[in-house]
N, C-alpha and C positions, 0 to 999 in steps of 0.2 A: 705932320704927325710924327715921323721918325725922329725929328729934332726934339720934340717935346718928350718923347720916350727916353732919349739919351740924357736930357736934362734931369729927368726923374731918377734915372739909374745913377747918374753922377752924384746927386744929392744923397741918395741912399748910401752909396759907397763912402762918401765923405763923412756922413754921420756915423757909420760903422768904424771908420778909422779913428775918429775923434774919441769914441767910447773906448777903444782899445788903448789908445795913447794915454788916456786918463785913468787907466786901471790902477787901483790902490795896491801897494806892495808892502810887506812887512819883512823884518829880519828876525829870525829866531836864533839866538845864540846861547851857548853854554860852554862849559869847560871842554866839551867834546868837539866843538867847532861851531860854525855858523852857516845858516842856509837862508835863502830868500824865497818868499812865497808870494804868489799873486792871489789876491782875494776875490772871492765871488761877489756878485752884486746882489746883496739881499739885506734885509733889516738886521739880521744878526751881525753881519760883518760891519755894518755902519755903527752899531752899538759897540762892537769890539774896538773899533778905531778910536772911539771916544774914551775908552779906558786906558789907552796906551800912554806911556810905556808900562809894562807889567813884568813882574817877576813871579814865576809859577813853579813851585816844587812839583815834579812829575815822577810818577812811579810806573814801572813796567807792568803791562797787563797782557797776559796770554802770549807773550813773546811775539806780539804783532804791533804794539802801540805803546806810546807813553801818554799818560793821562794825568791831568791836574785840575784843580778847582779854581774857577774864576772868582773874583771878588763879589760879583753879583750876576744874576741870570741875564741871558741875552734873549731878545724877542724870538718868537717862533718864526720859522721859515720852512720851506719845503724840505722833506727828508727823503733819503734813499738808503738802500741796504748795502750796496756794493761800495768798496773803497779800494784804493791802490796805494802802493808805496808813494809817499809824498802827499797824500790827502790830509788836509787839516779839517777836523770836524768838531761837531758839538754833540755830545751824548748827554741827553737830559738838558736842562736849561743852563747849566753852569759848568759842565765838564768839558774842558778843552782837550782835544785829542790830536796827536800827531801819529799817523800810521806809517810804519816803515816796512810793511809787507802788504800784499794784496789779500783781499778777503771779503767777507760779508758779515754784517751784524744782524741780529734778530729785529723784528718789528718793534718799535715804530721806525727804526732806522736812525741815521744821523743827519744833522744839518751840515751841508758842505760849506765850510768857511773859505776854503781856498786850496791851493796846490803848491807844494814846494817844487821849485824848478830844479830838475835833476835828481829828484828823489830825496828821501830822508834817511839814507843808509847810516848816517852818523849816529842815529839813535838806536840802531840794531845791535844792542849789547844789553846784557842783563843789568839790573840795578836801577836805582833812582838817579835823577839829575834835576838840577834847577835850571830853568830856561829864562831868558830875558826876551820879551817880545816888544818890538818898537817899529815905528814906521820906517820903511827903507828910505834912504836918501838918494 
């Protein structure tokens, strides 16, 4: 019996490692610099990947985020209210958001698309910026 339990534990561990290794990443670049983000696993991110590469004009909103409109809506996915520096989200069906500060949004919340590794401080400046979003190599 202990051997069988160990086999099951190994299979679960290997399955988890495989999922982590296959995680999709994107690069968000602009005249201000470039960041890499790991995407969440949901229907919205799968549709986003199918749109890439994208160029999105972004405006500053409430000195906490840059937001821009996608060419078409993404599918619904679970929402949450809290975000942190580096969260990439979807407000409404087609508003792509990069948060550069921590905070919360009102109901119904945002769809979490992913997270910028190391934060999104390069976007913490007033004004608009155009970003390019592509699959990371």
